[in-house]
C-alpha positions as CSV (number, residue, x, y, z in Angstrom):
1,X,0.0,0.0,0.0
2,X,1.4,3.4,-1.1
3,X,1.7,6.1,1.5
4,X,0.2,9.4,0.2
5,X,2.8,12.1,0.3
6,X,0.2,14.7,1.2
7,X,-0.5,12.9,4.5
8,X,3.1,12.3,5.5
9,X,4.3,14.5,8.3
10,X,7.9,13.2,8.5
11,X,10.7,15.6,7.7
12,X,12.3,14.1,4.6
13,X,15.2,16.6,4.6
14,X,18.5,15.0,5.0
15,X,17.5,11.6,3.5
16,X,20.5,9.6,2.3
17,X,21.0,9.3,-1.5
18,X,20.0,5.6,-1.5
19,X,16.5,6.4,-0.3
20,X,16.1,9.0,-3.1
21,X,17.3,6.3,-5.5
22,X,14.5,4.0,-4.2
23,X,11.9,6.7,-4.8
24,X,13.3,7.5,-8.3
25,X,13.1,3.9,-9.3
26,X,9.5,3.7,-8.1
27,X,8.5,6.8,-10.0
28,X,10.2,5.7,-13.2
29,X,8.6,2.2,-13.1
30,X,11.9,0.5,-13.1
31,X,10.9,-1.9,-10.3
32,X,9.1,-4.6,-12.4
33,X,7.6,-7.8,-11.0
34,X,10.1,-10.5,-10.2
35,X,7.7,-13.1,-11.5
36,X,8.4,-11.9,-15.0
37,X,12.1,-12.8,-14.7
38,X,14.0,-16.0,-14.2
39,X,16.6,-14.8,-11.7
40,X,16.3,-12.2,-8.9
41,X,18.1,-9.0,-9.7
42,X,19.2,-6.3,-7.3
43,X,17.7,-3.0,-8.1
44,X,14.7,-4.6,-9.8
45,X,13.4,-7.4,-7.5
46,X,15.0,-6.2,-4.2
47,X,17.1,-3.3,-2.9
48,X,20.2,-3.3,-0.7
49,X,20.7,-1.0,2.3
50,X,24.2,0.4,2.0
51,X,26.5,0.3,5.0
52,X,24.4,-2.3,6.8
53,X,26.3,-4.3,9.3
54,X,25.1,-7.8,10.2
55,X,24.7,-8.3,14.0
56,X,24.8,-11.6,15.9
57,X,24.5,-15.0,14.3
58,X,21.0,-14.9,13.0
59,X,19.3,-13.4,10.0
60,X,16.7,-10.8,11.0
61,X,13.5,-10.4,9.0
62,X,11.3,-7.4,9.7
63,X,7.8,-6.7,8.2
64,X,6.9,-3.1,8.1
65,X,3.1,-2.9,8.1
66,X,0.0,-0.9,9.0
67,X,-3.1,-2.4,10.6
68,X,-5.4,-0.5,8.2
69,X,-3.5,-1.5,5.0
70,X,-5.6,-3.9,2.9
71,X,-2.5,-5.5,1.4
72,X,-1.1,-6.2,4.8
73,X,-4.4,-7.8,5.8
74,X,-4.4,-10.0,2.7
75,X,-0.8,-11.0,3.3
76,X,-1.1,-11.8,7.0
77,X,-2.4,-15.4,6.9
78,X,0.3,-16.5,4.4
79,X,3.0,-14.4,6.3
80,X,2.1,-16.0,9.6
81,X,2.4,-19.5,8.2
82,X,5.7,-18.6,6.5
83,X,7.1,-17.0,9.7
84,X,6.2,-20.0,11.8
85,X,8.2,-22.3,9.5
86,X,11.4,-20.2,9.4
87,X,14.6,-22.1,10.4
88,X,16.2,-21.6,13.8
89,X,18.8,-19.2,12.4
90,X,16.2,-16.7,11.2
91,X,14.3,-14.3,13.5
92,X,11.1,-12.5,12.5
93,X,9.3,-9.5,13.9
94,X,6.9,-6.8,12.9
95,X,7.4,-3.1,13.0
96,X,4.4,-0.8,12.5
97,X,5.4,1.9,9.9
98,X,5.0,5.4,11.2
99,X,5.2,7.9,8.3
100,X,2.6,10.3,9.8
101,X,0.6,10.9,13.0
102,X,-2.4,8.8,11.8
103,X,-0.2,5.7,11.4
104,X,1.4,6.6,14.7
105,X,-2.0,5.9,16.5
106,X,-2.1,2.4,14.9
107,X,1.6,1.8,15.9
108,X,0.8,2.8,19.5
109,X,-2.1,0.2,19.5
110,X,0.4,-2.4,18.3
111,X,3.0,-1.7,20.9
112,X,0.4,-1.4,23.7
113,X,-1.0,-4.9,22.9
114,X,2.5,-6.3,22.6
115,X,3.5,-4.9,26.0
116,X,0.4,-6.6,27.5
117,X,1.3,-9.9,25.8
118,X,-2.0,-9.7,23.8
119,X,-1.0,-8.7,20.3
120,X,-0.4,-12.2,18.9
121,X,-3.7,-13.4,20.3
122,X,-5.7,-10.5,19.0
123,X,-3.9,-9.8,15.7
124,X,-6.3,-11.7,13.4
125,X,-9.4,-10.5,15.1
126,X,-8.2,-6.9,15.1
127,X,-7.4,-7.1,11.4
128,X,-10.9,-8.6,10.8
129,X,-12.5,-5.9,12.8
130,X,-10.8,-3.1,10.9
131,X,-11.3,-4.6,7.4
132,X,-14.6,-6.3,7.7
133,X,-16.5,-4.6,10.6
134,X,-15.4,-1.0,10.1
135,X,-13.4,-0.5,13.3
136,X,-11.3,2.7,12.9
137,X,-7.9,2.0,14.2
138,X,-7.4,5.8,14.7
139,X,-10.4,6.1,17.0
140,X,-8.8,5.6,20.4
141,X,-12.0,5.2,22.3
142,X,-13.4,2.7,19.9
143,X,-10.3,0.6,19.9
144,X,-10.1,0.6,23.7
145,X,-13.7,-0.5,23.9
146,X,-13.0,-3.3,21.3
147,X,-9.9,-4.6,23.2
148,X,-11.9,-4.6,26.5
149,X,-14.6,-6.7,24.8
150,X,-11.9,-9.1,23.8
151,X,-10.6,-9.7,27.3
152,X,-8.0,-6.9,27.8
153,X,-8.3,-5.0,31.1
154,X,-9.2,-1.4,30.2
155,X,-7.1,0.1,33.0
156,X,-4.0,-2.0,32.0
157,X,-4.5,-1.0,28.4
158,X,-4.7,2.7,29.2
159,X,-1.6,2.6,31.4
160,X,0.4,0.8,28.8
161,X,-0.9,3.0,26.0
162,X,0.8,6.1,27.5
163,X,3.7,4.3,29.1
164,X,7.3,5.3,28.7
165,X,8.2,2.0,27.2
166,X,5.5,2.3,24.4
167,X,6.7,5.9,23.7
168,X,10.3,4.6,23.3
169,X,9.1,1.9,20.9
170,X,7.1,4.4,18.9
171,X,10.1,6.7,18.5
172,X,12.2,3.7,17.3
173,X,9.5,2.8,14.8
174,X,9.4,6.4,13.5
175,X,13.2,6.3,13.1
176,X,13.2,3.0,11.3
177,X,10.4,4.1,9.0
178,X,12.5,7.0,7.9
179,X,15.9,5.3,7.8
180,X,14.6,2.4,5.6
181,X,12.7,4.6,3.2
182,X,9.3,3.2,4.0
183,X,7.4,6.4,3.0
184,X,8.6,5.8,-0.5
185,X,8.3,2.0,-0.6
186,X,4.9,1.6,1.1
187,X,3.7,-1.4,3.1
188,X,3.9,-4.3,3.4
189,X,7.7,-4.2,3.0
190,X,10.1,-6.9,4.2
191,X,13.6,-6.2,5.4
192,X,15.8,-9.3,5.2
193,X,19.2,-8.6,6.6
194,X,20.5,-5.8,4.4
195,X,17.9,-6.4,1.7
196,X,14.4,-4.8,1.1
197,X,11.6,-6.1,-1.0
198,X,7.8,-5.7,-1.4
199,X,5.0,-7.0,-3.5
200,X,5.4,-4.1,-6.0
201,X,8.8,-5.4,-6.8
202,X,7.9,-9.1,-6.8
203,X,4.5,-8.9,-8.4
204,X,2.4,-10.7,-5.8
205,X,2.3,-11.6,-2.0
206,X,3.3,-15.2,-2.7
207,X,6.3,-14.0,-4.8
208,X,7.2,-11.6,-2.0
209,X,7.7,-14.5,0.4
210,X,9.5,-16.6,-2.2
211,X,11.8,-13.6,-2.8
212,X,12.3,-13.3,1.0
213,X,13.5,-16.9,1.1
214,X,16.0,-16.1,-1.6
215,X,17.2,-13.0,0.4
216,X,17.5,-15.1,3.6
217,X,20.2,-17.1,1.6
218,X,22.0,-13.8,0.7
219,X,21.8,-12.7,4.3
220,X,23.3,-15.9,5.5
221,X,26.2,-15.4,3.1
222,X,26.7,-11.9,4.5
223,X,26.8,-13.3,8.1
224,X,29.4,-15.9,7.1
225,X,31.5,-13.3,5.4
226,X,31.3,-11.0,8.4
227,X,32.2,-13.9,10.7
228,X,35.2,-14.9,8.7
229,X,36.6,-11.3,8.7
230,X,36.1,-10.8,12.5
231,X,37.3,-14.2,13.7
232,X,40.7,-14.2,15.4
233,X,43.6,-15.8,13.6
234,X,44.5,-19.3,14.9
235,X,47.3,-19.5,17.3
236,X,50.5,-20.9,15.7
237,X,51.2,-24.5,16.4
238,X,53.7,-25.3,19.1
239,X,56.9,-26.8,17.8
């Protein structure tokens, strides 16, 4: 789902050149569906984040999403099954995109439910309520009433909603949205190690996950290369 520039409240001044490159490719239509090509190609089917440094021994996959995004809603069942089957050396997490204040309200709901340990249980029902029953994710009173009906203590929800921990997570999400160029790429977008892709590049939600499997292989290669360059030299053998 594309993010309308007229609603974005982020300050885009100072964006690094690679983010403008993303935006230029999207405008020029140079990001064509991967399904039309035999082999994945960087700059067409996925993009690379310059100066990314792998951390730890696992490949990190992040989905940038918005609860009210119809494409995120359509992808969710397939994504959940895919994420549940990922190998042990791959971690997966969601980050709500925050390009503007409206999306920030939805992100606050996500982090509040996560802080209460309820986001995973309620995710499917909340998506359904938004896309099938007309729940407005930006209506704070309506959402609070909805979560209370689904077994979340209203007092606990209100306390977490305005908590310092949720504020910190929201600030992190705002920064990640900006740093990874999500206002230009839209959602859902998947970050796999240093690589970024979405359904606009791959052509379909199914192809998006197939591409992500391919990018996991590239990210593993990056981890191996990073490990080999940072490993200490073996001690010389005793004579």
